[in-house]
C-alpha positions as CSV (number, residue, x, y, z in Angstrom):
1,M,53.6,56.6,-0.6
2,N,55.2,53.2,0.2
3,K,52.7,52.6,3.0
4,R,49.8,53.2,0.7
5,L,51.1,50.8,-1.9
6,L,51.6,48.1,0.7
7,A,48.0,48.6,1.9
8,V,46.6,47.5,-1.5
9,P,47.9,43.9,-1.6
10,A,47.2,43.6,2.2
11,L,43.6,44.5,1.6
12,G,43.5,42.1,-1.4
13,A,44.8,39.3,0.8
14,L,42.2,40.0,3.4
15,L,39.3,39.9,0.9
16,A,40.7,36.7,-0.6
17,F,40.9,35.1,2.9
18,G,37.3,36.2,3.6
19,A,36.0,34.7,0.4
20,V,37.7,31.4,1.1
21,G,36.2,31.4,4.6
22,C,32.7,32.0,3.2
23,G,33.1,29.3,0.6
24,D,34.1,26.8,3.2
25,D,31.2,27.7,5.5
26,N,28.7,27.4,2.6
27,S,30.2,24.1,1.6
28,K,29.6,22.8,5.2
29,Q,26.1,24.1,5.1
30,L,25.3,22.4,1.9
31,E,26.8,19.1,3.1
32,S,24.8,19.3,6.2
33,W,21.6,20.0,4.2
34,A,22.5,17.1,1.8
35,A,23.1,14.7,4.8
36,K,19.7,15.6,6.2
37,V,17.9,15.0,2.9
38,C,19.8,11.9,1.9
39,G,19.5,10.3,5.3
40,A,15.7,10.7,5.4
41,A,15.2,9.8,1.8
42,K,17.5,6.7,1.6
43,D,14.8,4.2,2.6
44,P,12.0,5.7,0.4
45,I,14.4,5.7,-2.6
46,A,15.2,2.1,-2.1
47,Q,11.5,1.2,-1.7
48,A,10.7,3.1,-4.9
49,Q,13.3,1.2,-6.8
50,T,12.0,-2.1,-5.6
51,A,8.4,-1.1,-6.5
52,L,9.4,0.0,-10.0
53,A,11.4,-3.2,-10.5
54,D,8.4,-5.2,-9.5
55,T,6.1,-3.5,-12.1
56,G,8.5,-5.0,-14.7
57,Q,8.3,-8.5,-13.4
58,V,6.7,-11.2,-15.4
59,K,5.3,-14.0,-13.2
60,T,4.2,-17.1,-15.1
61,G,0.7,-18.2,-14.4
62,E,-0.3,-15.1,-12.5
63,V,-4.0,-14.5,-13.0
64,P,-5.4,-11.0,-13.9
65,A,-6.8,-10.4,-10.4
66,D,-3.5,-11.2,-8.8
67,L,-1.5,-9.1,-11.2
68,Q,-3.9,-6.2,-10.6
69,K,-3.5,-6.5,-6.9
70,R,0.3,-6.7,-7.1
71,L,0.6,-3.7,-9.4
72,S,-1.8,-1.7,-7.3
73,A,0.5,-2.3,-4.3
74,D,3.5,-1.2,-6.3
75,I,1.8,2.0,-7.5
76,G,0.7,2.8,-4.0
77,Q,4.2,2.4,-2.8
78,L,5.5,4.7,-5.5
79,A,3.0,7.3,-4.4
80,K,4.1,7.1,-0.8
81,T,7.8,7.2,-1.6
82,N,7.4,10.4,-3.6
83,Q,5.5,11.9,-0.7
84,D,8.3,10.8,1.7
85,I,11.1,12.2,-0.4
86,A,9.2,15.5,-0.8
87,A,8.8,15.6,3.0
88,A,12.5,15.0,3.5
89,I,13.4,17.9,1.2
90,D,10.8,20.1,2.7
91,G,11.9,19.3,6.2
92,A,15.5,20.2,5.5
93,G,14.7,23.8,4.7
94,A,16.0,25.8,1.8
95,P,19.5,25.0,0.7
96,K,22.1,27.8,0.8
97,V,22.3,28.3,-3.0
98,D,21.0,30.9,-5.4
99,D,17.2,30.7,-5.4
100,G,17.4,27.9,-2.8
101,G,13.9,28.6,-1.5
102,T,12.4,28.4,-5.0
103,L,14.4,25.3,-5.8
104,Q,13.2,23.5,-2.7
105,K,9.6,24.6,-3.2
106,D,9.5,23.5,-6.9
107,T,11.1,20.2,-6.2
108,V,8.6,19.4,-3.4
109,A,5.7,20.5,-5.5
110,E,6.7,18.3,-8.4
111,L,7.3,15.2,-6.2
112,N,3.9,15.7,-4.6
113,K,2.3,16.1,-8.0
114,A,3.9,12.7,-9.0
115,A,2.6,11.1,-5.9
116,D,-1.0,12.4,-6.6
117,G,-0.6,11.1,-10.2
118,Y,0.3,7.6,-8.9
119,L,-2.8,7.6,-6.7
120,D,-4.9,8.4,-9.8
121,V,-3.3,5.6,-11.7
122,Q,-3.8,3.2,-8.8
123,K,-7.5,4.1,-8.9
124,K,-7.6,3.6,-12.7
125,L,-6.0,0.2,-12.3
126,S,-8.5,-0.9,-9.7
127,E,-11.3,-0.1,-12.1
128,L,-10.0,-2.3,-14.9
129,T,-12.1,-5.4,-15.6
130,V,-10.3,-8.7,-15.1
131,D,-13.0,-10.7,-16.9
132,D,-12.0,-9.6,-20.4
133,Q,-8.3,-10.3,-20.9
134,S,-8.0,-8.2,-24.1
135,K,-9.5,-5.1,-22.4
136,F,-7.4,-5.7,-19.3
137,A,-4.2,-5.9,-21.4
138,D,-5.1,-2.6,-23.1
139,G,-5.8,-1.0,-19.7
140,L,-2.4,-2.2,-18.5
141,R,-0.6,-0.6,-21.4
142,S,-2.3,2.7,-20.6
143,V,-1.3,2.4,-16.9
144,G,2.3,1.6,-18.0
145,D,2.4,4.8,-20.1
146,Q,1.3,6.9,-17.1
147,I,3.8,5.3,-14.8
148,R,6.6,6.1,-17.2
149,Q,5.5,9.7,-17.3
150,L,5.2,10.0,-13.5
151,S,8.6,8.3,-13.1
152,A,10.1,10.9,-15.5
153,L,8.5,13.7,-13.5
154,S,9.9,12.4,-10.3
155,T,13.4,12.0,-11.8
156,Q,13.3,15.5,-13.3
157,A,12.2,17.0,-10.0
158,Q,15.1,15.3,-8.1
159,G,17.5,16.1,-10.8
160,K,17.2,19.8,-10.0
161,L,18.9,19.2,-6.7
162,Q,21.9,17.5,-8.3
163,R,23.5,20.4,-10.0
164,G,26.5,22.6,-9.1
165,D,27.7,22.7,-5.5
166,L,24.5,21.3,-4.1
167,G,24.8,18.3,-6.4
168,A,28.4,17.8,-5.4
169,A,27.4,17.8,-1.7
170,M,24.6,15.3,-2.3
171,A,26.9,13.0,-4.2
172,K,29.1,12.7,-1.1
173,Q,26.2,11.3,0.9
174,E,25.9,7.5,1.2
175,G,22.2,7.6,0.7
176,C,22.5,9.6,-2.5
177,K,25.5,8.1,-4.2
178,P,24.9,6.7,-7.7
179,G,24.6,3.0,-7.6
180,S,23.6,2.9,-3.9
181,A,20.2,2.0,-2.6
182,A,19.3,5.6,-2.7
183,A,20.8,6.5,-6.0
184,A,18.3,8.3,-8.0
185,P,14.7,8.9,-6.4
186,T,12.4,6.4,-8.5
187,G,13.1,7.7,-11.9
188,G,14.6,6.4,-15.1
189,S,12.6,3.2,-15.2
190,T,10.1,2.6,-17.8
191,G,7.8,1.6,-15.0
192,S,5.6,-0.4,-17.4
193,P,3.5,-3.2,-16.0
194,A,5.4,-6.3,-17.3
195,A,2.8,-8.7,-18.1
196,T,-0.6,-9.2,-19.8
197,P,-3.1,-11.5,-18.2
198,T,-1.6,-14.4,-20.1
199,G,1.9,-13.8,-18.7
200,T,3.3,-12.3,-22.0
201,P,5.5,-9.2,-21.5
202,A,3.6,-6.1,-22.3
203,A,4.9,-3.5,-24.7
204,G,7.8,-1.5,-23.2
205,A,8.2,-3.8,-20.2
206,T,11.6,-4.1,-18.6
207,D,13.0,-6.5,-16.0
208,G,13.6,-3.9,-13.4
209,A,13.9,-0.3,-12.5
210,S,16.7,1.9,-13.7
211,P,18.0,4.4,-11.3
212,A,17.4,7.9,-12.4
213,A,18.5,10.9,-10.9
214,S,17.2,9.7,-9.8
215,D,12.9,8.1,-7.3
216,P,12.2,7.2,-3.6
217,A,11.4,7.0,-7.7
218,A,13.4,6.0,-8.8
219,T,12.2,6.2,-10.4
220,P,14.3,9.7,-10.2
221,A,14.7,7.9,-8.6
222,P,13.6,7.7,-6.4
223,T,13.9,8.2,-8.0
224,T,16.6,6.6,-7.4
225,P,15.9,12.4,-3.9
226,A,20.9,10.1,-10.0
227,A,22.7,10.8,-6.9
228,A,20.0,12.1,-4.9
229,P,16.7,11.5,-3.4
230,S,15.4,9.3,-6.7
231,A,11.7,8.5,-6.0
232,S,9.7,7.7,-8.9
């Protein structure tokens, strides 16, 4: 009788020990996954933040043709950084969390969708006439609205990775810490072209990009893969 009673707590202790061991192992796996993602996404996130910030710059005396060229380069950079952050997440494999495969797949799909959207906006910008300042300014406002939407999409996608144990693992990585070059893939910024052809700030313009997740967009950030790959 006594032996049987003693066996119960002994079994309980064994199960508890096993649970702790699995938890530690999973934590290490998540940190390894996060390190791989954040390491690969660090530069794209920083590049996305720089591009988003530049879309908000007002340069006195900049003629429409030069403004169009500068913004086109920024938007092209945002497309590439979203693609790069998506590739980093895809290359890391599925994280060891509930529905990790679905989480990875959805995040990659949304980042690539944002990248495609930026390429569409870049094409739209290139088609704007620079001969009519009024029409050009109207076109810039429309482009700015689309950049905001795409930045939000990138940030939202990256934000999915920053929850629970996976988010905690990513927050430990230098490339994904809030406030670092990689904080928040490309999201969070208004991403609105800053100036009309006359150098007057456009509606909704800001002086720079605000880290999001957060997006490589920052925008999410990169969005700035908030603490995570942030490519916008």
